C-alpha positions in Angstrom: 166.0 2.8 56.1 165.5 -0.4 54.1 168.5 -2.3 52.7 167.3 -1.8 49.1 167.4 2.0 49.5 170.9 1.9 51.1 172.0 -0.4 48.2 170.7 2.2 45.7 172.6 5.0 47.5 175.8 2.9 47.3 175.3 2.6 43.6 174.9 6.4 43.4 178.2 6.7 45.2 179.9 4.4 42.8 178.5 6.3 39.8 180.0 9.6 41.2 183.5 8.3 41.8 184.8 10.7 39.1 184.5 13.3 41.8 186.8 12.2 44.6 187.4 13.7 48.0 191.2 13.5 47.6 194.0 14.3 45.2 197.0 12.0 45.1 199.8 14.5 45.8 202.5 12.0 46.7 205.4 13.6 48.5 208.9 12.2 48.5 209.2 9.1 50.6 212.0 9.1 53.2 214.3 6.1 53.2 212.6 4.8 56.4 209.1 5.2 54.9 210.2 3.4 51.8 211.7 0.5 53.7 208.6 0.3 55.9 206.3 0.0 52.9 208.4 -2.9 51.7 209.3 -4.7 55.0 206.4 -3.9 57.3 203.5 -3.9 55.0 203.2 -7.7 55.0 202.9 -7.6 58.8 200.6 -4.6 59.4 199.1 -3.8 56.0 196.0 -5.1 54.3 195.9 -5.2 50.5 192.7 -4.0 48.8 190.7 -7.0 47.5 187.1 -6.4 46.5 186.3 -10.1 47.0 187.3 -10.4 50.7 186.4 -8.7 54.0 188.7 -7.1 56.5 189.3 -9.3 59.5 191.5 -9.4 62.6 193.0 -12.2 64.5 191.2 -11.2 67.7 187.5 -10.4 68.1 187.3 -7.0 69.6 185.3 -3.8 68.9 186.5 -2.4 65.6 187.3 1.3 65.0 187.9 2.6 61.5 189.8 5.9 60.9 189.6 7.3 57.4 192.4 9.6 56.4 194.9 9.2 59.2 197.6 11.5 57.8 200.9 10.5 59.2 199.2 8.2 61.7 200.5 9.7 65.0 197.1 10.1 66.7 195.8 6.7 65.4 198.9 4.9 66.7 198.5 6.7 70.1 194.8 5.6 70.3 195.6 2.0 69.4 198.5 1.9 71.9 196.4 3.0 74.8 193.2 1.1 73.8 194.2 -2.5 73.7 190.6 -3.7 74.1 189.8 -2.5 70.6 191.0 -3.2 67.1 191.8 -0.3 64.8 191.8 -0.1 61.0 193.3 3.0 59.3 192.9 4.0 55.7 195.1 6.6 54.0 195.9 7.2 50.3 199.2 9.0 50.7 202.1 6.7 50.9 204.4 8.8 53.0 201.8 8.8 55.7 201.3 5.1 55.4 205.0 4.5 55.6 205.3 6.8 58.7 202.4 5.0 60.4 203.9 1.6 59.7 207.2 2.7 61.3 205.3 4.0 64.4 203.4 0.7 64.7 206.6 -1.3 64.6 208.4 1.1 67.0 205.6 0.8 69.6 205.0 -3.0 68.9 201.3 -2.4 68.4 199.3 -5.6 67.6 195.7 -4.1 67.3 196.2 -1.8 64.3 196.2 -2.6 60.6 196.4 -0.1 57.7 195.3 0.2 54.2 196.4 2.4 51.3 193.3 2.7 49.1 190.2 4.8 48.4 188.1 4.6 51.6 184.8 4.5 49.7 185.8 1.4 47.8 187.1 -0.2 51.0 183.8 0.5 52.7 181.7 -0.8 49.9 183.6 -4.0 49.2 185.7 -5.0 52.2 183.8 -3.9 55.3 181.0 -6.1 56.4 177.6 -4.5 57.1 177.0 -3.7 60.8 180.6 -4.6 61.8 182.1 -1.3 62.9 181.8 0.1 66.4 183.1 3.5 65.5 184.2 5.5 62.4 186.4 8.5 62.9 187.4 11.1 60.3 189.6 13.8 61.7 190.6 17.0 59.8 189.6 15.9 56.3 190.4 18.2 53.4 187.8 21.1 53.8 187.9 21.9 50.0 187.2 25.5 51.1 186.6 27.0 47.7 182.9 27.0 46.9 183.5 25.3 43.5 185.3 22.5 45.3 182.7 21.9 48.1 181.4 18.9 46.1 184.7 17.1 46.8 184.1 17.1 50.6 184.0 13.5 51.9 181.1 14.3 54.3 178.1 14.1 52.0 174.6 12.6 52.5 175.3 9.4 50.4 178.6 8.8 52.1 177.1 9.2 55.6 174.5 6.6 54.8 177.2 4.2 53.6 178.9 4.6 56.9 175.6 4.0 58.7 175.2 0.7 56.9 178.6 -0.4 58.1 178.1 0.8 61.7 176.6 -1.5 64.3 173.5 -0.3 66.1 174.7 2.3 68.6 177.9 2.7 66.6 179.5 6.2 66.7 180.6 8.5 63.9 183.1 11.0 65.2 184.2 13.9 63.0 186.6 16.8 63.7 187.7 19.8 61.7 189.5 23.1 62.2 187.6 24.8 59.4 184.4 26.4 60.7 182.5 26.4 57.4 183.2 22.7 57.0 182.0 22.1 60.6 178.8 23.8 59.8 178.5 21.7 56.6 179.1 18.5 58.6 176.5 19.4 61.2 173.9 20.1 58.6 174.5 16.9 56.7 174.5 14.7 59.9 171.5 16.5 61.4 169.5 15.8 58.2 170.8 12.2 57.9 168.3 9.5 58.6 169.2 7.2 61.4 171.7 9.4 63.2 171.3 11.2 66.5 173.6 14.0 67.7 175.3 13.2 71.0 175.9 16.9 71.8 173.6 18.1 74.6 173.4 21.4 72.8 172.5 19.9 69.4 175.7 21.0 67.7 179.4 20.3 68.7 181.1 18.5 71.6 184.3 19.3 73.5 187.3 17.2 72.3 186.9 13.8 73.9 189.8 12.5 75.9 190.3 9.6 73.6 191.1 11.8 70.6 194.8 12.8 71.0 195.8 16.4 70.0 198.1 16.4 67.0 201.1 18.7 66.5 199.2 20.3 63.7 196.2 20.9 65.9 198.4 22.4 68.7 200.0 24.8 66.2 196.6 25.9 65.1 195.4 26.4 68.7 198.5 28.5 69.4 197.5 30.7 66.4 193.9 31.0 67.8 192.3 28.5 65.4 189.2 26.7 66.6 188.5 23.0 66.4 185.0 21.5 66.1 184.2 17.9 67.1 180.9 16.1 66.3 179.7 12.8 67.4 176.6 11.1 66.1 175.2 7.7 67.1 173.6 5.2 64.7 170.1 4.7 66.3 
């Protein structure tokens, strides 16, 4: 796909920003989360700035996680994968505060976080062909049909991610909502430039490098399924 076509798709995304994939339902911040946002943000946080690119002190492969929730699995990955840098984006402040606390507690130096709309961060602050991996785990499924248009996994968004991934970069998705899994598979299968890493052409077993969250364990105990997808930027 040529750069002009990708640029046009990005402009399409910008023009559709009235329809967002998230709703800011800010829960109450605990005292610890509030203090973390004040005291730890200057150390581990990155402010949104449309005129600058995200950078790390060390030159390592860069993994981006969009929508990290409370940050438990992201912190776990960063802690056990010191040879990579991690950037997490989350719009809900309690989750950001909790993640900052966990980073400090574990003395993690290869993880930074942002609290902003991921689409705007991707468009303005992530250099093209700079990401080794993008992971989106358990995004809001917007399960009602009239809300499906709010799902973050859409053709234009997938192409924006592709522009930011290096050649052979990986897009890893996971969901516990089967209809959303089917939607993700359809979008990625039809997306130009991506190849499914599943030998069966659909889903993969949970990779060892994706920690199981407490939420996921509860779901498994109730018999809920989880679907992982990995596609490579050819």
